[in-house]
C-alpha positions in Angstrom: 135.3 206.8 62.4 133.2 203.8 61.5 135.1 200.6 60.5 134.7 198.6 57.6 135.7 195.1 56.5 137.0 194.1 53.0 137.0 190.7 51.5 139.8 189.5 49.6 139.1 186.2 47.4 141.1 183.9 45.2 144.2 184.5 47.0 147.0 182.1 46.3 147.2 179.5 48.9 150.8 180.5 50.0 149.9 184.3 50.6 150.9 185.3 53.9 149.8 188.1 56.6 152.9 190.1 55.2 152.0 189.8 51.5 148.7 191.3 52.2 149.9 194.2 54.3 152.4 194.8 51.4 149.7 194.8 49.0 147.7 197.2 51.2 150.6 199.6 51.7 149.3 203.3 51.6 145.9 202.6 52.2 145.4 203.6 55.7 145.3 201.9 59.0 143.4 198.4 59.8 142.6 196.9 62.9 142.7 193.2 62.0 143.7 190.8 59.3 142.0 187.4 59.3 143.7 184.9 56.9 142.0 181.7 55.5 142.9 179.2 52.7 142.4 181.1 49.7 140.6 184.3 51.2 141.0 186.8 53.8 139.1 189.7 55.6 140.7 193.0 56.7 139.0 195.3 59.0 139.8 199.2 58.5 139.4 201.8 60.8 137.9 204.3 58.1 135.1 203.4 55.8 136.9 205.5 53.0 140.1 203.8 53.1 138.2 200.4 52.8 136.1 201.9 49.7 139.3 203.1 48.3 140.8 199.7 48.4 137.9 198.3 46.6 137.8 200.7 44.0 141.5 200.4 43.4 142.6 196.8 43.9 139.7 194.6 42.7 141.3 192.6 39.7 144.8 193.5 40.5 147.3 190.8 40.6 148.9 189.4 43.7 151.5 186.8 43.7 150.7 186.0 40.1 147.0 185.6 40.6 144.0 188.0 39.8 142.3 188.6 43.2 138.6 189.6 44.2 138.4 192.8 46.4 134.9 193.8 47.6 133.1 195.0 50.8 132.4 192.1 53.2 128.9 191.9 53.4 127.3 190.5 56.5 125.2 187.6 55.3 123.2 187.7 58.7 120.0 188.8 57.2 118.4 189.2 60.5 120.8 191.5 62.4 118.9 194.4 64.0 121.1 197.1 62.6 123.3 197.9 59.6 124.9 200.4 57.2 123.9 200.8 53.5 126.7 202.4 51.4 126.1 203.7 47.7 128.8 204.7 45.6 127.3 207.1 42.7 129.6 207.4 39.8 129.4 209.9 36.8 127.6 212.2 39.5 128.0 215.3 37.6 126.1 213.9 34.7 123.4 212.6 37.2 123.0 216.4 38.5 122.6 217.6 35.3 120.1 215.1 34.2 122.0 213.3 31.6 121.4 210.0 33.2 118.1 208.4 34.6 117.1 211.0 37.3 116.2 208.5 40.0 119.0 206.1 41.2 118.5 203.0 43.4 121.4 201.1 44.6 121.7 197.7 42.9 122.7 195.6 45.8 120.2 195.2 48.8 121.5 195.3 52.6 119.4 192.7 54.5 118.4 193.9 58.0 115.9 192.1 60.3 114.8 189.9 57.3 114.2 192.7 54.8 116.2 194.2 51.9 117.2 197.9 52.4 118.4 200.2 49.4 119.4 203.7 49.0 117.3 206.0 46.5 118.4 209.4 45.4 117.1 212.0 42.9 117.5 215.5 41.9 114.5 218.0 42.4 113.3 219.9 39.4 112.9 223.2 41.3 114.8 226.4 40.2 117.3 225.7 43.0 118.2 222.0 42.8 118.1 219.8 45.9 119.3 216.3 46.4 116.2 213.9 47.2 117.7 211.3 49.5 115.6 208.3 50.6 116.1 205.0 52.3 113.9 202.1 50.5 112.6 199.1 52.5 112.4 196.9 49.5 109.9 194.2 50.8 107.0 192.9 48.7 105.0 195.7 47.4 102.0 193.5 46.8 102.2 192.0 50.4 99.9 194.2 52.3 100.4 192.3 55.6 104.0 193.4 56.3 105.1 196.4 58.1 108.7 197.4 59.8 109.3 200.4 62.1 113.0 201.5 61.7 115.2 204.3 62.8 117.2 205.7 60.1 120.0 208.2 59.6 121.1 209.4 56.3 124.6 210.9 55.5 127.2 211.6 52.7 130.8 210.3 53.1 133.5 213.1 53.2 136.3 212.6 50.5 138.8 214.3 52.6 139.6 212.1 55.9 140.1 215.4 57.9 136.5 216.3 57.6 133.7 214.4 59.3 131.1 212.9 57.2 127.9 214.9 56.4 125.1 213.5 58.5 121.5 214.3 59.7 121.7 215.6 63.1 119.3 213.2 64.6 118.0 209.9 63.5 114.1 209.5 62.4 111.8 206.9 63.1 109.4 205.7 60.3 106.9 203.0 59.7 107.6 201.0 56.4 105.1 198.9 54.8 103.9 197.8 51.1 102.3 201.3 50.5 105.0 203.4 52.1 108.3 201.8 51.5 110.5 204.7 51.2 111.4 207.7 53.8 113.7 210.6 53.8 114.3 214.0 52.6 113.0 215.9 49.4 115.7 218.6 50.3 118.6 217.1 51.8 121.2 219.3 50.5 121.5 222.0 47.7 123.3 220.5 44.8 125.3 223.6 44.6 126.6 223.0 48.2 127.0 219.2 47.5 129.3 220.1 44.7 131.3 223.0 46.7 134.8 221.9 47.1 135.1 223.4 50.5 132.3 220.8 51.7 134.6 217.9 50.4 131.7 215.6 49.7 131.9 215.5 45.9 135.2 213.7 44.5 135.8 216.0 41.7 138.7 213.7 40.1 136.9 210.4 40.0 133.3 212.1 39.8 132.0 210.2 42.8 129.7 210.8 45.5 129.3 207.9 48.2 125.9 208.0 50.4 125.2 205.9 53.4 122.3 205.2 55.7 122.4 203.7 58.9 119.3 201.6 59.9 118.0 200.2 63.0 114.9 198.0 62.2 112.6 196.4 64.7 111.4 192.8 64.0 108.7 193.3 61.1 105.2 192.3 61.4 103.3 189.9 58.9 106.1 188.3 57.3 105.6 185.1 55.9 108.0 181.8 56.3 110.5 180.5 58.8 113.1 183.0 59.9 116.6 181.7 59.1 118.2 184.0 61.7 120.9 181.4 63.1 124.6 182.0 61.6 126.7 179.1 60.2 130.2 180.1 58.7 130.8 178.6 55.5 134.6 179.0 54.3 134.5 182.1 56.6 131.4 183.8 55.1 128.1 184.2 57.1 125.3 182.1 56.0 121.6 182.3 57.3 120.2 179.0 58.5 117.6 177.5 60.7 119.6 175.4 63.0 116.6 173.5 64.5 115.6 172.5 61.1 119.1 171.4 60.0 119.5 169.4 63.3 116.1 167.6 62.7 117.1 166.6 59.4 121.0 165.7 60.0 123.0 164.2 62.8 125.8 166.1 61.5 124.4 169.5 62.3 122.7 168.1 65.2 126.1 167.7 66.7 127.6 170.8 65.2 124.8 173.0 66.8 123.9 171.3 69.7 126.7 168.6 70.8 128.8 169.1 73.7 131.6 171.0 71.8 129.2 173.4 70.1 130.6 176.8 69.2 128.6 180.0 69.4 129.2 180.5 65.6 129.7 177.0 64.2 131.8 176.8 60.9 132.4 174.4 58.1 135.0 174.3 55.4 134.2 172.9 51.9 137.2 172.7 50.1 136.5 170.2 47.1 133.9 172.6 45.2 134.4 175.9 43.4 131.8 178.7 44.6 131.2 176.6 47.6 129.2 179.1 49.5 126.8 179.5 46.8 126.6 175.5 46.4 125.8 175.1 50.1 123.0 178.0 49.7 121.6 175.9 46.7 121.5 172.8 48.9 119.6 174.6 51.6 117.4 176.0 49.0 116.0 172.5 48.1 114.8 172.3 51.8 111.6 173.7 53.3 110.4 176.2 53.3 111.8 177.2 49.7 111.8 173.6 48.5 113.3 174.7 45.1 113.3 172.4 42.2 116.8 170.4 41.4 118.1 170.6 37.9 120.9 168.9 36.1 123.3 171.9 36.5 123.0 171.6 40.5 122.3 167.9 41.1 126.0 166.8 41.4 127.0 169.4 44.0 123.7 169.5 46.1 124.1 165.4 46.1 127.7 165.8 47.2 127.0 168.2 50.1 123.8 166.4 51.0 125.9 163.0 51.4 128.7 164.7 53.3 126.5 166.5 55.8 124.1 163.6 56.5 120.9 165.4 55.0 119.0 162.0 53.9 115.9 163.9 53.0 118.1 165.9 50.3 119.5 162.7 49.1 116.1 161.1 48.7 115.1 164.1 46.6 118.1 163.6 44.4 117.3 160.0 43.8 113.7 160.8 42.7 115.1 163.5 40.6 117.8 161.2 38.8 115.1 158.3 38.4 112.3 160.5 36.9 113.3 164.0 35.8 116.9 164.3 35.0 118.0 164.4 31.2 121.5 163.4 32.0 123.1 160.7 30.1 122.1 157.3 31.5 125.7 156.5 32.1 126.2 159.6 34.2 123.3 159.0 36.4 124.5 155.3 36.9 127.9 156.7 37.9 126.3 159.0 40.5 124.2 156.0 41.8 127.3 153.9 42.1 129.4 156.7 43.7 126.8 157.3 46.5 125.9 153.9 47.3 122.0 154.1 45.8 121.8 150.3 44.9 118.2 150.2 43.8 118.7 153.3 41.7 121.5 151.7 40.1 119.6 148.5 39.2 116.9 150.6 37.7 119.1 152.6 35.5 120.8 149.4 34.2 117.3 147.8 33.6 116.2 150.9 31.4 119.5 151.2 29.4 119.1 150.9 25.8 121.5 150.5 22.9 121.2 154.3 22.4 122.8 154.9 25.6 126.1 153.1 24.8 126.6 154.7 21.5 126.0 157.6 19.0 126.0 161.2 20.6 126.6 159.8 24.0 130.0 158.1 23.2 132.3 161.1 24.5 130.3 161.6 27.5 130.1 157.9 28.2 134.1 157.6 27.8 134.4 160.3 30.4 131.9 158.6 32.9 133.4 155.1 32.3 136.8 156.5 33.5 135.2 157.5 36.7 134.0 153.9 37.4 135.2 151.3 39.9 135.9 147.9 38.7 132.6 146.5 40.1 130.4 149.1 38.5 132.4 148.7 35.1 131.7 145.0 35.2 128.0 145.5 35.7 127.9 147.8 32.9 129.6 145.4 30.6 127.1 142.7 31.6 124.4 145.0 30.5 126.2 145.8 27.2 126.4 142.0 26.5 122.6 141.7 27.1 122.0 144.5 24.8 124.5 143.7 22.0 125.4 140.1 22.8 128.7 138.8 23.2 131.3 141.1 21.6 133.8 140.0 19.0 137.5 139.7 20.4 138.3 143.2 18.9 135.0 144.9 20.1 135.8 143.6 23.5 139.0 144.9 23.8 137.6 148.3 22.8 134.9 148.4 25.2 137.1 147.2 27.9 139.3 150.0 27.3 136.6 152.5 28.0 135.5 151.1 31.3 138.8 150.5 32.8 
């Protein structure tokens, strides 16, 4: 049987391995449990057990906290082989044409840099067949790329005593912008698929689970830099280009190429929510993507760039705060002070107006003032005096309350 790895997120920090084992009681045998702070991975011996766990336990409460349970997806987008799994609910309605005939799996599995999906349909012949294809979902407008791959299609048995229904042999095909899908127009008769003796259709849940094993060669004609190195961020695989990161940061130079460099380096980010997504957003600001910054991401990107010594990204953040950001002046002043951008701080102070201290900015300013250190608060107070003149005794008390 094929092993399957399940991710458990939003775990209470006090969760132990025994707690997780008790939570999984009755769901089959597993090979390994890997516990981390706030999340865990469990590798099951059988894909069907993993599928049941995800379906039954996602959103359930463990030790008083609702947890996330989902299939652990390898974030190594450049691995040579992988398996695509597509669970189709309301399958009877699909067979009878009461839902859109063609179905394509929502999430793509990246293999050797290309996204792969499952596509199924039902023939319109008198004797209905399942049409089953693997889709290499590359850019259909880019005529340059092509990829040779070996694939094997199958359906997961819902009876653990019966083997999965698989093609006898894998097939090798060339995928490109013109021919992105290969498979079978007569994979199995719908009547046979629904036959209880075949144990392919879960009649209770009205579900069929499809799978495709893919072995893909390195594609030709793909643009851009291959980010095929792996960095573990809070235990999750993230694709990076280690040479690029090392060229921009002494931190990553040591992490990837220092004397104690590990085969698969790992970093922990405990002070941000959605840390993996925030780190990926940081990477996206660098070449080759060069994604534009915005006011929603600026604080997390700046925080991570500062922590991991990515000076080029810090410079982009400074330029964004100086020229583009619509944040309140005091918010930008606080960020400039927090990360030691003296010139930016002076620039923001110089261009502050009376409106930046009052009116609709009052509540936001109050929050920002409370985050300032004594020196920055004094600098802000001096700028306030320049704009409004020396405050009255009563006004002085009010203003100083907001900056202390």
